[in-house]
N, C-alpha and C positions, 0 to 999 in steps of 0.2 A: 504494500500500500504506500503510495507516495506521501511525502511530507505535507504537500498542499491539501490532499484529501483528508489526511489525519487532522490537520489544523482546522479545516472547515467543519469536520465532524465534532471537534472539541468546541468550536464556537457555537455550533448548532446545539450541542448538549448544554452548554452554559446558558444559552438563551432560553432553552426549554426549562432548565432548572430555575432560572430567574423568573420566568413566567409562572411556573408552578409555585415558587416561593411567594411571589407577589400575590397570587390568588389566595394562597393559604393565609398570608398575613392580613389580607383584606377581610376574609371571613373571620379570622381570629379577632381582628380589631372591631368588627361589627358586633361581635358577641360581648365585648367588654364595654364598660361605661366610658363616656368621653374623657379624654385626658385632662388633667388640671394643668394650669400654667400657660394657657393660650396657644397650644400647639395647633397647627393648621389642620382642620378637620373638615370633612365634607359629610354631613350627616353624622353617623357614628363611626365611619370608616376613617382610618388614618391615611394620610397621603404619603406616598413614597415615590421617589424618582427612580429612573432606570439605573443610575450609578449605585444607589444604595441597594437596589435589588441584586445587581451584579456582585457587589461586595458580599452580600448575604449568601448568594448562590455559591460564591467561591469558598465559603466556609463549609458548604455541603459537597465538597469536591469528591468525597467517597462515593456518593451516589453516581456522579458522573464517571468515576473510574470503573465502577461496576458496570455501568451501561457500555462504556468503551470496551471492556473485557468481553461482554456479551456480543457486541458487534464484531470484534476480532474473531471470536469463536465461530460465529455464524459465517463470516467471510471465509474462514479456513474450511468449514464444512462444505460451503458452496464450491470452493476451489477443488476439494477432494472429489465431490460428486461430479464436477465437470471433467476431471481427469479420468474418472472411471468410465466415462462415456467414450473415451478414445480407445479404439481397438489396439490390442497388443499384438505385435508381430514379432515372432521369434524365428530366427534362421539358424540352422545348424547342419552339420554334416557328420557322417559316421562311416567307418569302413572297418570290416572285420574279415580276416582271411585265415583259414586253417589249412595247413598242409601236413600230412603225415597221419600217424595213428591216432584214433579217437575211440573212446569206449562208449558204447551205447548204454541206455538205461537198463537193458536186459543183461548187461555184463559182457557182451561180445565185443572184442576189439576189432575195428575195421580200419582199412587204409582209406583216408578221405582227402579230397581236395575241394574245399568249400569256401565260397566267397559270399559275403553279405554286404550289401550296400545300402 
């Protein structure tokens, strides 16, 4: 997997985690009473900007690491499945020659000149 693809996946995961965290914080804030001290609120929900959400998402980096491990595993399984679809071609040669006496399974010794290709 190229570095650019990995970076874009990390950014996508970070954005998804930030969105999920922002949604969770919004629901959690709406369940609490309004904050004291004049914090900017809209209704009962706390306002949060994208930078704060990204910083909070960076703290939950373990979830992103687990997601990236699952994506890597799925990519490896896909590559393996694709490689199994390619037919296997094996080429080989063999030569066997026997001159002289040989004993049959019945025990009789015979003179043989045999070639197997």
